[in-house]
C-alpha positions in Angstrom: -4.6 -58.6 10.5 -5.3 -60.7 8.0 -3.4 -63.7 7.5 -0.7 -63.7 4.8 -2.4 -66.5 2.6 -5.6 -64.4 2.2 -5.6 -62.5 -1.2 -7.3 -59.1 -0.5 -6.2 -57.5 -3.9 -5.3 -58.6 -7.5 -4.5 -56.2 -10.5 -5.8 -57.1 -14.0 -3.1 -57.7 -16.1 -5.0 -58.8 -19.3 -3.3 -55.8 -21.2 -0.2 -57.5 -21.4 1.2 -60.4 -23.6 2.5 -63.4 -21.5 1.6 -62.1 -18.1 3.0 -65.3 -16.3 6.6 -63.3 -16.9 5.6 -60.2 -14.9 7.7 -59.0 -12.0 6.0 -56.7 -9.3 8.6 -54.0 -8.3 6.8 -51.5 -6.0 3.5 -51.1 -4.7 2.3 -47.6 -3.8 -0.2 -46.5 -1.3 -2.5 -45.8 -3.5 -2.6 -49.2 -5.3 -0.6 -48.3 -8.2 2.0 -50.8 -9.0 5.4 -50.8 -11.0 6.0 -54.2 -12.7 8.3 -55.3 -15.8 8.8 -58.3 -17.6 11.3 -60.8 -17.0 13.9 -61.7 -19.5 12.4 -58.6 -21.7 12.5 -54.8 -22.0 9.8 -52.8 -20.4 8.8 -51.0 -17.1 4.9 -50.0 -16.4 3.2 -48.0 -13.8 -0.5 -49.7 -13.7 -3.0 -48.2 -11.7 -4.9 -50.7 -9.0 -7.1 -51.8 -11.9 -4.5 -52.7 -14.0 -4.5 -49.5 -16.3 -1.4 -48.4 -18.0 0.0 -45.0 -16.6 3.0 -45.1 -18.2 5.5 -47.2 -19.9 8.8 -47.3 -20.6 10.3 -49.9 -23.3 14.1 -49.5 -22.2 16.1 -52.1 -20.5 15.1 -53.5 -17.0 16.4 -55.6 -14.3 14.6 -57.7 -11.7 15.4 -54.7 -9.0 14.7 -51.6 -8.8 14.2 -48.7 -6.1 12.0 -45.8 -5.4 14.4 -42.9 -4.7 13.6 -39.2 -4.4 10.3 -39.7 -6.8 13.1 -41.6 -9.4 13.0 -45.3 -10.2 16.5 -46.5 -10.0 17.4 -49.8 -11.1 20.9 -51.5 -12.1 20.7 -50.2 -15.4 19.7 -46.5 -15.3 17.0 -44.0 -13.8 14.4 -44.1 -16.4 11.3 -42.0 -14.9 10.6 -39.2 -12.6 7.3 -39.2 -11.1 
């Protein structure tokens, strides 16, 4: 097992303006990542190379959960897989 301080993968976030405000919400087994932008609208699913798979420009929150292939946030469900 690797030590927790070793980076084993990083995502290219150059498709996003002000990417320092991006919050990772959920990591899928295939390396896809659900991300949101802090204090703004927008939630995205990106692949492990940083390519945008889909996006939703609705409100998001700093917490989400994946339940029965739906993303659930404190705002509302926004995307089915």
